[in-house]
C-alpha positions in Angstrom: -8.3 -9.9 -14.6 -6.3 -7.2 -13.0 -2.5 -7.3 -12.6 -0.9 -5.2 -9.9 2.8 -4.4 -9.9 4.3 -2.9 -6.8 7.5 -1.0 -6.4 9.4 1.3 -4.1 10.4 -1.0 -1.2 13.9 -1.2 0.2 16.1 -0.6 3.1 15.8 2.7 5.0 17.1 4.0 8.3 14.7 4.8 11.1 13.1 8.2 10.6 13.5 7.9 6.8 10.8 7.8 4.1 9.8 5.6 1.3 7.0 5.8 -1.3 5.4 2.6 -2.5 3.6 2.4 -5.8 1.0 -0.1 -7.1 0.3 0.1 -10.8 -2.8 -1.6 -12.1 -3.2 -3.1 -15.6 -6.7 -1.8 -15.7 -8.3 1.6 -15.0 -8.8 2.1 -11.3 -11.6 4.7 -11.8 -14.3 2.3 -10.9 -12.4 0.3 -8.2 -14.4 0.7 -5.0 -11.4 -0.1 -2.8 -7.7 0.1 -2.9 -5.5 -0.7 0.1 -2.1 -1.5 1.4 -1.5 -4.4 3.8 1.6 -5.6 5.5 2.9 -8.8 7.0 5.8 -9.0 9.3 7.5 -12.3 10.1 5.4 -14.4 12.4 2.5 -12.0 12.3 -0.8 -11.9 10.5 -1.3 -9.7 7.5 -2.8 -6.4 8.6 -4.5 -3.5 6.8 -2.3 -0.4 6.9 -4.2 2.1 4.8 -7.2 2.1 2.4 -8.8 4.5 0.0 -12.3 4.1 -1.4 -13.8 5.4 -4.6 -15.4 8.4 -2.9 -11.9 9.6 -1.9 -12.0 9.0 1.8 -9.2 7.1 3.4 -8.5 5.1 6.6 -5.4 4.2 8.4 -4.3 1.8 11.1 -3.6 3.5 14.4 0.0 2.6 14.2 0.6 4.6 11.0 -1.7 7.6 11.4 0.1 10.8 10.9 3.0 9.1 9.3 1.6 7.3 6.2 -0.5 8.7 3.4 -2.4 6.8 0.8 -3.3 8.4 -2.5 -4.4 7.4 -6.0 -3.6 8.8 -9.4 -6.4 7.7 -11.7 -4.6 8.9 -14.8 -1.7 6.6 -14.1 -3.9 3.8 -12.7 -1.7 3.8 -9.6 -2.1 3.9 -5.9 0.7 5.1 -3.6 1.7 4.8 0.0 3.9 7.6 1.2 5.6 6.4 4.4 7.4 9.0 6.6 9.1 8.8 10.0 9.6 5.1 9.5 10.2 2.9 12.5 11.8 -0.6 12.8 8.4 -2.0 13.6 7.2 -0.9 10.1 9.5 -3.6 8.7 7.3 -6.0 6.7 6.3 -7.2 3.2 3.8 -4.7 1.9 1.0 -5.8 -0.4 -1.3 -3.9 -2.6 -4.9 -5.0 -2.7 -7.8 -3.9 -4.8 -11.5 -4.7 -5.0 -12.2 -4.3 -8.7 -15.9 -4.6 -8.7 -17.2 -7.3 -10.9 -13.7 -8.3 -11.8 -13.0 -9.5 -8.2 -10.3 -8.8 -5.7 -6.5 -8.9 -6.4 -3.2 -8.8 -4.6 0.1 -7.6 -5.7 3.3 -9.7 -5.3 4.5 -7.8 -2.3 7.5 -5.5 -1.7 9.9 -5.7 1.2 10.3 -2.7 3.4 13.1 -2.9 6.0 13.7 -0.2 8.5 17.1 -0.6 10.2 20.2 1.3 11.1 
């Protein structure tokens, strides 16, 4: 099994920044996929950003140029740096990993609220 612990959410004003962290209980070196999703009230969960084992990353159009996903293999952690936050970024953010033969796992979610 893989346990994921998220942190870094909170309340921020529009235009502000937050960095989310997702720490894995196992080495992420061999994980083919690590991603961040979000779910706003009344909406479906959507993929925000993803990074694959080769190092390439993908972003939802709504966050391109503002969010950056990265991974630190030594710390078994994936990050989501969020800049120029907007009220529409308000959601619960979830970390998701595909851990190869171990299966797929979700974090518990962390609330991000963008409001003045």
